[in-house]
ROPA-7115 format. One record per residue (C-alpha): residue in one letter; x, y, z. Coordinates in steps of 0.02 Angstrom, whole numbers, padded with zeros to 5 digits, always signed. Layout:
% residues N
AXYZ/...
END
This chain:
% residues 934
M-01704-02806-01342/P-01827-02842-01198/Q-01780-02746-01036/Y-01806-02841-00867/L-01812-02766-00700/L-01686-02832-00570/H-01767-02763-00399/I-01643-02760-00262/T-01699-02641-00112/H-01570-02524-00019/L-01435-02639+00053/R-01328-02606+00198/L-01227-02767+00188/P-01042-02798+00225/R-01018-02891+00059/F-01130-02778-00053/I-01145-02611-00130/A-01314-02523-00101/F-01436-02531-00235/T-01605-02458-00269/W-01714-02549-00389/L-01579-02581-00515/I-01630-02597-00697/F-01552-02753-00770/S-01532-02768-00955/L-01500-02939-01027/L-01341-02954-01127/S-01426-03039-01275/A-01609-03042-01330/S-01590-03214-01374/S-01560-03254-01183/S-01747-03209-01157/Q-01815-03321-01296/A-01891-03490-01250/Q-01782-03649-01270/A-01835-03799-01376/L-01875-03881-01207/P-01941-03772-01065/G-01841-03740-00908/P-01688-03849-00884/G-01746-03970-01022/N-01669-04147-01015/T-01524-04220-00920/L-01432-04393-00917/D-01426-04510-00774/F-01247-04588-00743/N-01253-04765-00666/G-01085-04752-00573/Y-00993-04896-00662/S-01003-04888-00844/T-01086-04748-00918/S-00995-04591-00980/I-00979-04468-01124/H-00820-04454-01244/T-00772-04303-01334/E-00609-04270-01418/T-00428-04222-01370/S-00443-04033-01432/N-00381-03914-01300/R-00485-03778-01375/G-00373-03633-01335/I-00361-03681-01148/L-00184-03650-01084/D-00160-03584-00908/K-00334-03530-00861/V-00500-03635-00858/T-00674-03637-00785/V-00783-03796-00781/E-00968-03777-00727/A-01099-03911-00705/W-01262-03942-00620/I-01261-04114-00534/R-01374-04221-00417/T-01297-04367-00324/N-01318-04474-00174/S-01138-04548-00188/S-00999-04500-00078/S-00876-04607-00175/Y-00729-04530-00273/Q-00812-04494-00443/W-00768-04381-00592/I-00887-04249-00659/L-00780-04193-00803/G-00595-04221-00836/K-00465-04192-00964/Y-00313-04248-00879/S-00146-04352-00893/N-00061-04399-00725/S+00124-04390-00686/L+00165-04550-00771/V+00110-04482-00938/E+00102-04293-00971/E+00074-04221-00797/K-00060-04097-00866/G-00240-04065-00861/Y-00390-04038-00748/H-00541-04128-00677/L-00695-04084-00577/I-00730-04211-00443/T-00830-04271-00289/Q-00758-04371-00151/N-00813-04401+00020/G-00974-04309-00013/T-00884-04136-00067/A-00828-04056-00223/S-00650-04006-00281/F-00554-03956-00427/N-00385-04036-00454/G-00251-04054-00590/R-00070-04031-00645/A+00003-03884-00742/N+00169-03958-00793/V+00254-03887-00639/G+00285-04059-00550/V+00151-04036-00425/Y-00024-04108-00409/M-00142-03958-00368/S-00310-03954-00283/S-00434-03825-00241/G-00463-03917-00072/P-00637-03989-00035/S-00795-03885-00034/T-00881-03854+00132/T-01057-03896+00068/R-01098-04082+00050/I-01163-04123-00117/D-01206-04306-00089/D-01383-04259-00019/G-01476-04303-00174/R-01513-04115-00220/W-01468-04017-00361/H-01302-03918-00338/H-01204-03800-00457/V-01021-03839-00444/V-00884-03739-00524/G-00695-03774-00532/V-00575-03631-00577/C-00395-03628-00619/D-00322-03456-00626/I-00133-03501-00672/D-00076-03547-00497/V-00241-03527-00399/W-00366-03673-00396/K-00538-03640-00335/I-00706-03723-00294/Y-00873-03644-00300/V-01039-03725-00243/D-01211-03646-00283/G-01125-03480-00329/V-01010-03458-00176/L-00823-03486-00161/E-00797-03625-00040/N-00604-03656-00047/S-00448-03618-00137/R-00271-03639-00138/A-00120-03543-00215/Y+00038-03627-00283/G+00146-03484-00316/Y+00199-03523-00499/S+00195-03398-00635/K+00189-03509-00784/A+00051-03649-00812/D+00023-03770-00949/L-00140-03859-00946/T-00132-03931-01119/T-00150-04117-01138/S-00174-04247-01268/S-00301-04339-01164/T-00481-04352-01217/L-00598-04243-01120/A-00728-04365-01042/I-00891-04328-00942/G-00933-04451-00798/K-00770-04538-00781/Y-00577-04531-00780/F-00538-04574-00961/V-00352-04630-00954/Q-00389-04758-00826/S-00574-04784-00857/E-00624-04772-00677/N-00708-04657-00550/F-00872-04665-00644/F-01002-04537-00586/S-01166-04595-00512/G-01307-04474-00522/E-01376-04339-00640/I-01273-04201-00745/D-01338-04053-00831/E-01286-03887-00908/I-01095-03915-00921/K-01000-03754-00971/L-00805-03760-01021/W-00726-03583-01015/R-00556-03543-01079/T-00542-03413-00942/A-00555-03397-00750/L-00727-03338-00704/T-00760-03220-00558/A-00894-03264-00429/E-01003-03122-00497/Q-00989-03198-00675/I-01033-03371-00609/Q-01182-03310-00510/A-01250-03212-00662/N-01261-03365-00775/M-01285-03523-00667/C-01472-03516-00671/R-01505-03472-00858/K-01473-03550-01017/L-01367-03460-01157/T-01424-03467-01337/T-01273-03379-01404/A-01102-03439-01333/P-00975-03299-01292/A-00803-03330-01379/E-00726-03385-01215/L-00864-03519-01176/V-00777-03648-01293/G-00880-03798-01231/Y-01071-03794-01186/Y-01162-03957-01158/T-01355-03926-01113/F-01402-04114-01125/D-01570-04061-01207/Q-01566-04195-01341/S-01724-04312-01336/S-01649-04458-01430/G-01487-04532-01511/T-01317-04548-01432/T-01242-04385-01473/V-01225-04240-01352/I-01219-04074-01442/D-01094-03947-01400/K-01159-03769-01419/G-00995-03692-01369/S-00888-03573-01480/V-00764-03713-01510/P-00893-03866-01521/V-00835-04038-01497/N-00991-04155-01488/G-00988-04302-01363/T-01036-04479-01381/L-01141-04582-01253/Q-01050-04735-01186/N-01158-04881-01115/F-01314-04778-01089/G-01435-04897-01186/N-01596-04845-01264/A-01690-04684-01220/P-01566-04621-01085/W-01637-04438-01098/K-01748-04387-00947/L-01826-04214-00883/S-01697-04120-00789/G-01743-04049-00606/A-01605-03917-00613/P-01653-03733-00573/I-01626-03664-00747/G-01727-03540-00839/D-01717-03418-00986/L-01666-03270-00881/S-01618-03241-00707/A-01559-03123-00570/S-01472-03156-00408/I-01411-03085-00246/Y-01280-03150-00129/G-01220-03084+00045/S-01207-03130+00226/N-01361-03035+00278/L-01506-03023+00149/S-01644-02989+00273/K-01678-02817+00199/A-01648-02861+00016/K-01771-02884-00130/L-01734-02970-00287/G-01847-02930-00442/L-01867-03006-00618/K-01984-02974-00764/A-02025-03107-00893/A-02054-03094-01075/N-02243-03092-01062/G-02239-02946-00942/D-02266-03049-00782/S-02147-03002-00639/A-02090-03073-00477/I-02013-03011-00315/V-01919-03113-00184/S-01898-03034-00014/S-01898-03067+00178/L-01742-03175+00152/A-01677-03285+00295/L-01554-03419+00333/T-01470-03412+00166/D-01322-03318+00090/G-01376-03329-00089/V-01539-03329-00199/Q-01567-03349-00387/L-01732-03293-00463/Y-01764-03361-00638/A-01900-03352-00768/V-01950-03482-00903/N-02033-03398-01055/Q-02137-03543-01116/A-02264-03661-01041/P-02195-03799-00933/S-02177-03977-00990/I-02292-04033-00849/K-02437-03919-00850/P-02551-03879-00699/V-02739-03902-00692/G-02837-03757-00753/S-02788-03607-00870/A-02611-03567-00840/T-02499-03437-00916/D-02358-03477-01028/T-02225-03409-00916/Y-02177-03471-00743/F-02049-03422-00609/G-01921-03521-00500/V-01825-03477-00342/F-01663-03570-00288/S-01578-03531-00119/R-01418-03598-00052/G-01435-03721+00086/S-01583-03821+00125/T-01654-03706+00261/G-01672-03541+00173/T-01843-03455+00180/Y-01921-03303+00080/Q-02074-03225+00028/L-02130-03224-00153/R-02245-03092-00241/L-02302-03137-00416/H-02380-02997-00526/P-02466-03048-00683/E-02454-02913-00816/A-02641-02888-00828/G-02651-02894-00629/A-02710-03033-00524/S-02890-03050-00471/S-03002-03163-00364/C-03002-03275-00514/T-02818-03300-00514/D-02730-03435-00416/L-02545-03483-00399/Y-02482-03655-00420/T-02309-03720-00366/R-02192-03867-00379/S-02012-03908-00306/T-01927-03946-00480/N-01954-03961-00657/T-01985-04145-00642/N-02136-04137-00516/T-02317-04101-00539/W-02400-03933-00492/T-02506-03908-00335/E-02619-03761-00277/A-02527-03636-00161/A-02674-03536-00095/P-02586-03368-00119/V-02648-03200-00038/L-02713-03069-00170/S-02626-02897-00129/N-02636-02751-00249/E-02663-02865-00401/S-02519-02974-00352/L-02514-03149-00279/V-02411-03168-00123/L-02342-03332-00040/A-02250-03309+00127/A-02132-03428+00214/Q-02070-03518+00061/S-01914-03626+00086/Y-01762-03688-00012/R-01821-03688-00193/S-01989-03693-00292/E-02067-03645-00460/Y-02226-03540-00475/I-02354-03516-00607/P-02521-03414-00605/V-02682-03510-00655/S-02857-03422-00687/S-03023-03506-00651/A-03098-03401-00783/G-03010-03480-00935/D-02878-03417-01049/G-02773-03375-00903/G-02902-03257-00837/K-02894-03142-00992/V-03042-03052-01055/D-03052-03047-01253/I-03143-02889-01317/T-03219-02906-01492/G-03260-02774-01623/G-03093-02721-01680/T-02978-02569-01642/L-03011-02450-01793/L-03145-02313-01789/C-03183-02242-01956/P-03216-02054-01949/G-03405-02013-01922/S-03445-02198-01887/A-03472-02310-01728/L-03388-02458-01673/Q-03463-02611-01583/L-03362-02678-01435/G-03419-02840-01350/V-03366-02984-01230/S-03416-03161-01214/V-03354-03246-01058/P-03440-03420-01012/G-03513-03410-00836/A-03515-03220-00832/S-03657-03148-00720/A-03624-02961-00738/Y-03525-02833-00848/K-03464-02659-00798/W-03382-02550-00933/S-03277-02399-00909/T-03414-02295-00992/G-03537-02357-00859/A-03634-02472-00970/T-03674-02644-00897/T-03718-02734-01055/S-03600-02862-01143/T-03583-02744-01299/I-03560-02555-01313/S-03557-02436-01464/V-03409-02310-01459/T-03391-02160-01576/Q-03228-02092-01510/A-03050-02156-01504/G-02985-02205-01330/T-02967-02350-01209/Y-03115-02444-01159/S-03113-02575-01010/V-03235-02698-00944/T-03249-02797-00783/V-03336-02963-00792/T-03410-03045-00636/L-03412-03240-00639/A-03542-03352-00564/G-03428-03388-00416/G-03414-03207-00376/C-03234-03176-00442/T-03193-03042-00567/I-03086-03026-00718/T-03045-02865-00822/G-03002-02833-00997/S-02970-02673-01104/Q-02963-02629-01286/T-02893-02472-01356/V-02989-02395-01504/V-02893-02282-01622/A-02950-02176-01777/P-02850-02229-01928/T-02714-02114-01987/L-02624-02089-02151/A-02465-01993-02175/L-02381-01964-02343/E-02193-01947-02326/G-02055-01903-02448/E-01965-01761-02531/T-02062-01624-02616/L-01908-01576-02735/L-01862-01684-02879/C-01680-01685-02936/S-01650-01684-03117/G-01621-01856-03189/S-01671-01937-03019/S-01826-02001-02926/V-01916-01961-02762/Q-01986-02102-02654/L-02157-02058-02580/R-02212-02167-02437/A-02389-02192-02375/V-02374-02218-02180/T-02503-02290-02062/P-02481-02380-01895/T-02617-02499-01950/A-02579-02672-02020/G-02671-02744-02172/V-02703-02574-02261/S-02714-02568-02451/F-02661-02418-02559/K-02706-02348-02715/W-02612-02201-02808/N-02673-02084-02937/T-02549-02160-03051/G-02627-02327-03030/A-02489-02405-02917/T-02553-02504-02773/T-02393-02511-02665/A-02361-02419-02503/T-02217-02329-02593/L-02203-02247-02760/A-02056-02190-02859/V-02092-02017-02938/T-01976-01955-03088/K-02089-01816-03142/A-02153-01655-03056/G-02335-01657-03015/T-02461-01690-02878/Y-02481-01860-02817/T-02621-01933-02716/V-02644-02102-02617/T-02796-02179-02550/A-02778-02305-02405/T-02910-02432-02371/F-02914-02506-02199/P-02951-02678-02147/N-03131-02616-02076/G-03166-02527-02239/C-03121-02353-02183/T-03030-02242-02321/L-02918-02092-02300/T-02831-01992-02439/S-02670-01893-02434/S-02580-01788-02566/R-02407-01714-02606/T-02354-01595-02742/I-02178-01634-02812/S-02086-01491-02901/I-01920-01475-02990/P-01799-01353-02908/T-01740-01202-02997/L-01598-01073-02977/Q-01593-00900-03052/L-01430-00793-03049/T-01457-00604-03076/G-01341-00453-03072/P-01250-00337-03194/S-01122-00395-03333/L-00994-00242-03301/V-00901-00185-03152/C-00795-00030-03151/P-00633-00031-03065/G-00650+00024-02880/T-00840-00008-02873/T-00944-00152-02805/V-01089-00241-02888/Q-01204-00373-02821/L-01241-00545-02889/K-01389-00628-02822/A-01441-00814-02821/Q-01629-00858-02799/A-01694-01032-02759/A-01801-01123-02637/P-01809-01044-02460/T-01720-01195-02384/A-01579-01201-02516/T-01401-01165-02463/Y-01272-01080-02576/K-01088-01101-02609/W-01000-00976-02731/S-00841-01001-02820/T-00760-00883-02701/G-00810-00982-02558/A-00955-00864-02496/T-01101-00947-02436/T-01234-00805-02445/A-01375-00782-02564/T-01298-00621-02627/L-01115-00597-02675/P-01023-00423-02683/V-00907-00416-02830/T-00771-00296-02863/Q-00670-00376-02999/A-00706-00441-03174/G-00715-00628-03198/T-00828-00783-03205/Y-00932-00817-03043/T-01019-00982-03007/V-01139-01026-02872/T-01206-01198-02825/A-01370-01210-02741/T-01403-01366-02626/F-01588-01411-02593/A-01654-01492-02434/N-01664-01662-02531/G-01482-01651-02583/C-01514-01588-02762/T-01388-01467-02821/L-01404-01338-02966/T-01262-01230-03035/S-01264-01064-03128/S-01132-00948-03185/T-01108-00765-03249/T-00964-00672-03317/L-00924-00491-03272/S-00813-00388-03383/A-00714-00224-03333/P-00641-00091-03454/T-00454-00098-03458/V-00311+00011-03514/R-00137-00057-03567/V+00007+00054-03585/T+00149-00017-03690/G+00327+00052-03731/A+00506+00037-03683/T+00546+00033-03491/L+00733+00083-03523/L+00776+00252-03585/C+00949+00291-03644/A+01025+00451-03584/N+00980+00603-03708/S+00858+00492-03800/T+00671+00479-03834/T+00540+00337-03818/T+00352+00322-03855/L+00219+00259-03737/Q+00058+00197-03809/A-00109+00189-03715/T-00231+00052-03780/A-00412+00045-03706/T-00533-00104-03709/P-00669-00066-03772/A-00582+00072-03881/T-00735+00152-03945/G-00760+00325-03869/A-00620+00309-03742/T-00526+00477-03704/F-00350+00492-03621/Q-00273+00614-03497/W-00081+00588-03469/S+00004+00644-03312/T+00105+00758-03436/G-00052+00843-03484/A-00055+00757-03659/T-00224+00692-03719/T-00168+00580-03855/A-00161+00394-03849/A+00036+00400-03874/I+00165+00518-03794/Q+00355+00544-03821/V+00454+00535-03660/T+00636+00598-03638/K+00657+00578-03453/P+00647+00427-03332/G+00493+00421-03212/T+00317+00353-03196/Y+00187+00409-03320/R+00004+00389-03281/V-00147+00392-03404/T-00319+00410-03349/T-00450+00337-03477/Q-00632+00385-03469/F-00759+00263-03545/P-00930+00296-03614/S-01005+00185-03482/G-00938+00313-03352/C-00796+00197-03290/T-00634+00275-03257/V-00473+00179-03274/T-00302+00233-03233/S-00143+00140-03291/Q+00041+00193-03273/H+00201+00145-03351/T+00378+00177-03269/V+00529+00219-03381/V+00697+00202-03301/Q+00872+00258-03351/P+00994+00113-03331/A+01108+00134-03179/L+01257+00038-03122/K+01338+00044-02953/L+01500-00046-02896/S+01545-00110-02719/A+01622+00026-02608/D+01783-00070-02554/T+01933+00008-02640/L+02074-00036-02519/L+02203-00165-02582/C+02305-00253-02452/P+02485-00269-02488/N+02518-00439-02570/G+02324-00467-02570/T+02183-00467-02688/L+02021-00362-02688/Q+01850-00416-02772/L+01750-00271-02868/R+01578-00323-02894/V+01415-00254-02957/Q+01318-00189-02812/S+01163-00137-02908/I+01119-00138-03089/T+00959-00097-03181/A+00878-00265-03247/G+00882-00308-03426/A+01072-00288-03464/T+01134-00405-03606/G+01308-00406-03537/V+01448-00307-03443/R+01631-00283-03478/W+01777-00220-03380/N+01916-00114-03441/T+02027-00266-03410/G+01922-00363-03537/A+01827-00471-03406/T+01645-00497-03430/T+01585-00550-03263/E+01497-00448-03133/A+01638-00477-03005/L+01821-00445-03038/I+01970-00489-02935/V+02115-00363-02943/A+02290-00372-02868/Q+02354-00200-02931/P+02301-00030-02873/G+02226+00075-03013/T+02055+00133-03089/Y+01941-00007-03144/T+01787+00030-03259/L+01630-00083-03293/V+01513-00049-03437/A+01338-00134-03444/T+01252-00142-03613/Y+01061-00151-03639/P+00959-00215-03784/N+00911-00048-03841/G+01094+00004-03857/C+01102+00095-03698/Q+01264+00088-03607/V+01304+00137-03425/E+01477+00137-03340/A+01532+00135-03154/R+01715+00149-03094/R+01814+00123-02937/T+01997+00176-02903/V+02085+00050-02805/V+02225+00104-02691/Q+02356+00007-02596/P+02365+00094-02424/K+02535+00149-02356/L+02548+00193-02177/T+02674+00335-02112/L+02669+00446-01968/S+02679+00631-01958/A+02861+00695-01966/D+02867+00800-01807/T+02970+00699-01683/V+03037+00828-01569/L+02951+00860-01400/C+02983+01041-01352/A+02946+01083-01172/G+02782+01178-01156/R+02724+01128-01323/A+02611+00979-01374/L+02673+00848-01498/S+02547+00746-01607/L+02580+00586-01699/T+02454+00557-01842/P+02448+00425-01975/T+02463+00511-02150/L+02312+00406-02217/T+02144+00385-02122/V+02003+00281-02180/A+01827+00272-02116/G+01796+00115-02024/A+01979+00080-01984/T+02036+00034-01814/Y+02186+00099-01729/R+02310+00029-01596/W+02468+00112-01529/S+02601+00041-01433/T+02544+00138-01291/G+02371+00059-01293/A+02286+00195-01363/T+02145+00162-01500/T+02128+00332-01579/A+02202+00388-01739/S+02316+00519-01658/I+02412+00528-01490/S+02513+00662-01402/P+02674+00589-01330/A+02722+00658-01162/Q+02906+00587-01173/A+03029+00532-01284/G+03030+00356-01358/T+02974+00248-01504/Y+02796+00239-01535/T+02712+00107-01647/L+02544+00113-01730/T+02447-00041-01800/V+02298+00006-01920/T+02169-00128-01967/Y+02071-00072-02122/P+01887-00130-02153/N+01943-00251-02286/G+02052-00335-02162/C+02223-00257-02207/T+02344-00227-02067/L+02486-00094-02081/T+02617-00046-01950/A+02718+00116-01934/K+02829+00182-01800/R+02915+00348-01751/T+03048+00390-01624/V+03012+00546-01527/I+03163+00639-01449/Q+03168+00769-01318/P+03294+00914-01364/A+03444+00943-01255/V+03615+01020-01266/A+03774+00992-01162/I+03947+01073-01177/A+04093+00962-01142/G+04277+01029-01112/A+04413+01069-00981/T+04359+01187-00846/Q+04532+01262-00819/I+04649+01346-00936/C+04829+01386-00911/A+04891+01553-00946/G+04930+01571-01135/G+04843+01404-01167/S+04672+01366-01251/V+04529+01242-01213/Q+04412+01151-01336/L+04220+01166-01295/Q+04103+01045-01387/A+03906+01060-01389/T+03802+00899-01414/E+03781+00871-01590/G+03616+00832-01680/K+03548+00824-01856/G+03484+00989-01919/V+03523+01076-01761/V+03580+01257-01772/Y+03704+01324-01640/K+03734+01493-01575/W+03876+01526-01443/N+03887+01683-01336/T+04055+01705-01429/G+03951+01728-01596/A+04019+01555-01655/T+03888+01446-01743/T+03978+01282-01753/A+03954+01139-01629/A+04131+01157-01560/I+04240+01307-01519/S+04414+01343-01449/V+04431+01470-01306/T+04591+01545-01235/K+04529+01639-01094/P+04444+01591-00941/G+04258+01636-00925/T+04081+01570-00942/Y+04036+01509-01115/S+03850+01472-01173/V+03766+01397-01321/S+03594+01387-01392/A+03543+01247-01498/T+03394+01264-01608/Y+03318+01090-01672/P+03208+01069-01820/G+03038+01132-01791/G+03106+01278-01687/C+03126+01201-01519/T+03282+01286-01436/V+03384+01230-01283/T+03536+01312-01202/D+03694+01258-01089/E+03838+01351-01018/H+04015+01302-00974/T+04140+01402-00859/V+04333+01392-00887/M+04444+01456-00743/L+04627+01507-00756/F+04753+01373-00686/Q+04883+01442-00548/P+04993+01307-00470/T+05097+01340-00309/L+05279+01270-00262/T+05353+01258-00087/I+05543+01206-00053/T+05581+01111+00105/G+05749+01086+00192/D+05865+01164+00336/S+05908+01336+00309/L+06077+01310+00403/L+06214+01207+00327/C+06354+01142+00436/P+06530+01142+00375/G+06579+00999+00278/A+06399+00936+00271/A+06289+00936+00129/E+06093+00974+00151/P+05979+00917+00007/F+05875+01052-00067/R+05702+00994-00111/P+05543+01083-00138/L+05418+01066+00001/G+05239+01029-00051/R+05180+00985-00220/V+05113+01054-00382/L+04934+01050-00384/P+04863+00949-00530/P+04747+01061-00642/T+04563+01037-00634/V+04478+00914-00751/G+04501+00975-00921/A+04635+01098-00873/M+04805+01091-00964/A+04956+01021-00874/P+05065+01148-00785/P+05216+01203-00876/P+05390+01125-00814/P+05490+01224-00679/M+05591+01364-00752/F+05743+01309-00667/P+05808+01143-00593/L+05815+01110-00411/Q+05985+01050-00361/P+06032+00990-00187/L+06133+01115-00077/A+06304+01071-00004/R+06293+01042+00184/T+06423+01129+00303/P+06460+01072+00472/S+06379+01221+00550/R+06198+01224+00554/L+06141+01345+00434/P+05960+01407+00423/I+05861+01340+00280/H+05776+01450+00156/R+05608+01404+00087/V+05586+01473-00084/A+05418+01481-00147/P+05398+01487-00337/S+05340+01634-00423/A+05166+01627-00499/S+05250+01609-00670/A+05356+01463-00615/
END
């Protein structure tokens, strides 16, 4: 893709980012190619009352966004349509149309929302007979109008959904539905987009043609036909148009400012800006010193103009278009070979005009025109013929050891000056290099040409390794065209397919007769794998792969080195990959001596088994067992691991071992059976290989559920007849506490369960969690034991604190008896101070009686009881004088004291107390106190 320079000097503008000689690369190589017609090509002139172009009704994917571009030239200020696809509110109320009215442009339409939308009029008048680029944009609810690359009006309508589709025909130059509002003037380069373009996108494309339409450019009418009534659509969704009422030969040259490539700059202050562009032939132009304009387009046409200037012109020209009619600028045009005094610059206003000489200033091999205005096109012209070019003859190839004649022939030349210093029209050169000549013409101007002389070169390319069954392409390469080749095989092509190893030579013959020869040797790659064939256990050997120095390796082990350390026997494969992609594979097998010990692995108690060592290879092998035996076979009577070391004649030593085990069987440890519960006895470990198991209950499973205490036996049987057994005694726990329940003073008492089991947990009614407790007071104590298997048992004991008390009367009447009773207890032994050993005694005498009570366990307590003699008193009351004839009752004074608690009742009086007869006289009263025995 050609690259073109877009020169923009450092800008300090409100509407621009600062640039420094920005490189601009065209989007498509085709955009720089010449069109069928140069510049803007052709256009159509619409008469304003009957001419138009009809297309079809297709909406081409346009829904809620659209952009319409057109170049127009008109003098009419009437209401006229440039392009429209529109139905009014009486039909569909949808569509769009780009129009001019009252000398301004606007973009209007309906989007099925009940409102007629308009961008509003442009600020630039377009009825001035000049070419203007007008663009209408609908971006859903925003309608815009651009003129010459600048947004001049827009209106937003605030709806979120639009529908521009309509069944109406798209027409150019009139309102199709009502067949009115015909356009008067020229129209060129119409572009219809199904998207809303930005100002930058519009500015980038308005002054250049597109040879390939982007997908969003659905309609593209260039009007570049020269005959017929069909307008070709070059868009991505093409719909050709048909001319209406144009008559014969309507096509004419267009004056629109359009080229094959363009660059642009816009802003409110462009005085310090520079705009540059390079054409396809290498000529370049720079626009600077901009004034009185806010936008400039610089375009290039990459072919000769339709109207040619006088003299020898180049096949490329430039154009400048500035917004407004008052803009000024300076143009600097630099031909690729540089301008000279023989180079002139011609200019014209548009593509439809003839060229006139511009009298530029020659500066640094560039042509400069100052104070240019509005728009013009520019082309360099040489007075030396052929555009001022100097053609040097003699060729560009210099054969080794020879000379080359370079010469020039310019009509009217008066002098020559070569870069070698020669002043003749021809020179002889013997070395490669660039040679230039300056030719002075009769009028005094000079032109320059140059020629690069090179020595022919020949290179032979291709692989030097030939894969088996494939071919190699050898290529003879030279930058020179027109070279013929001859191989030593007889082939005459630049390339040669080689299927055999050997040396291949090619001779190249150049157009000037030079010959060069080059050779290449082709070989077939090889791979060699070396190393020993035996590896001793515990040692390492090296395998080595050998191929071309650039080959890479991949072993079957994954290793990628040329050598491979090997410690084990086996087959090892290596693949070598060569620089040309060839692969070769080689394998080797390493063996190692082995020893295999066979024999039984199970040994019954009190039995014997044979172990046999077998060596490979067997010849010359000797054996040394860990038992000291040196035979190949040994007899063993005990379980264990038996090792044999075998010595081979190669020096390898191999050790092997064999383990003999005696069958063992172990049952699970849980032997506690909860009351009313079950217990599972199961095999905890067993030597592998048993053919079956059998319990003494007859069960043949490894697990047994038992519900009764007892001894259970399991026997495991092995294939060699060995049997091994294991047994477990299952008990059902019964919880009782120690019998000591008497709490003696000064002596500790311990309550302990009669059965303790490891892992059991304990909880007493006191809160204690130990197996035993020492009560400090009498009471009932309860113990709950939880065994590891989950059983829970409870037991209780009542602890008593020994005590004895004597019950009985504390008084005794003379001659009577008193019953004394000591507190009774089971198993208690009594001892009274009277010598009695019963719980109760009868006493007849007053005194202190004591008893000792010895409880089971030896705890002894005592008590005593005092019995006193009961001695009652009696007092008689009454007068001691008895009057004559009177009677005086005789009664005892006082009372008989009751006996103390437990004493016997006093005996009745010894005599009756009778009342005494009273006498009249007063007699003294005798008080008689009863005797102690009364």
